[in-house]
N, C-alpha and C positions, 0 to 999 in steps of 0.2 A: 764647575761645569759652565764654561763660557757661553755655550749656546742658550742655556736656560737663563743666564743673567741678561743676555741680549734680548730675549723674549720679554722679560720683565721690564726692561728699559723701554722697549718699543710699545708696550701696552700701558705704560704709565701716563695716564691722561689727567693727572692732577698735580697741584703744587702742594707743598707741605711747609708749614710754619711751626716752629717750636716756641712755646711761651713758658716763661718761668713766672710763677706767682704764688704768693702765700695764701691766696683765697681758695675756699672750697669750690667745687664745680658749679653749683647753682649760683654762687655769688659772682664768679668770674664771668659767667654767661650773662648775668644781669648787667654787669659793668660793660661788657661788649655790646649788649643790646642798647643800653643808654647812650654810649659814646658813638657807636657806628650806625645807629638806627636799624639794627638788625632785629630779628625776632627768633632767636635761637630757642628751641623747645626740646624737652627730653624726647629722645627717639628710641633708644634701646640700650641694652647692656651688651657689650662686646666681651665674650669669654675667650680667653687665650690660655692654651696649655703651656705652662712654665715647667722648669725642671723640678720644682718643689710642689707641683699641683697646678690648679687652675687659678687664674686671676680674672676679675670682673672689672671692666672699665666702662664708665658712663659715657654715652654718646649723645650729643645734642645736634640738631639739624636746623638749618634755615635755607629756604629757597628764595633768593632775591630775584624778583622779576626784572627783566631787561628788555630792550627793544628786539633783541635777537632770540629771546627765550628766557632762560634763567641761569643764575650762577648759584651753584650748590655749595654751602659751607657746612662742614661737620667739625664740631669741637669735641675732641676726644681726650678723656682723662688718660694721660700717659703713665706717669710715675705713681705707683701705689705700693703699699707694703708688700704685696704678693708678686710684684714684677712690673715690667714696662712693656708698652707696645713697641716703641722704637728704642733699640738697645745699643746702637753703635754710633761712632763718629760724633760724639758729643750729645746725641739725642737723649741718652739715658738720664741726663740731668734736667731735662725739660718736664715740667709738670703737666703741660697740656700740648696737644697738637691741633692745629687748625688745618683741615684738609679743604682745598679749594678746587672745584671743578669749573672749567670754562671761565676763568677770570679775565674780563676784558679791560678792567682798570689797571691791571699790572700788579704783580706781586710785591714789587718794591714800594709802591705807594701804599698798599695794604699794610705792609710791615711797619711803615712809618706811622700810620693811623693807630695800629694796635699798640705801638710803643707808648703812645700818649694816653692810653686808657688807665684810669686809676686802678691800682692794685697789680699792675703788670710790672715786673722787675726787669725782665730781659726778653728780647725777641730775636729769633734768627731764622733764616730760611734753611730748610733741611733737604737733603737729597732723599727722596722716598725709598730708593733702592738701597743705597749704602747705609741708611740709618737703621735698616731692618724692619721698617714699618710697612713696606710694600706688600708683603704676603698677608698681613692682617687687614690692611686698609684698601687694597685694590678692588674688592667687591663690596665695600661697605654700603654703597647705595643699593645693592641688591639685598644685602643682609637686612637692612632696615625695612624693606618692603615685605620680607618674609616674617619679620617680627610683629608687624601690624595685623 
């Protein structure tokens, strides 16, 4: 349904980065916090209905203050034994997703910084719509406020 796909693309107000790492969620967050001077903290569990049942993905959040307001970062556990958040176009092999709202420094520069973080094996920019992550992540900033 082309019109529905166009609506998703128009409403996509975030960038998405896929990260491959052998580290568990709390450890990769610690590494990102140390290297990038972030303050990712546990936010909530994202539950997704899969073909074989539900899967639970840990979500961490950091709001970085800027002169224009803030940049929101969500680090989402993507690939777990029960399923994945992003399942298409190469995203299914990514262990983690970094969702970025209102990034003024540029996604390419952020990808370069994340690549240099210890424990990170591979980083790539993902298309939120074509990766299959859009429907699960589009309202993540609202979901986290309901969880608190």
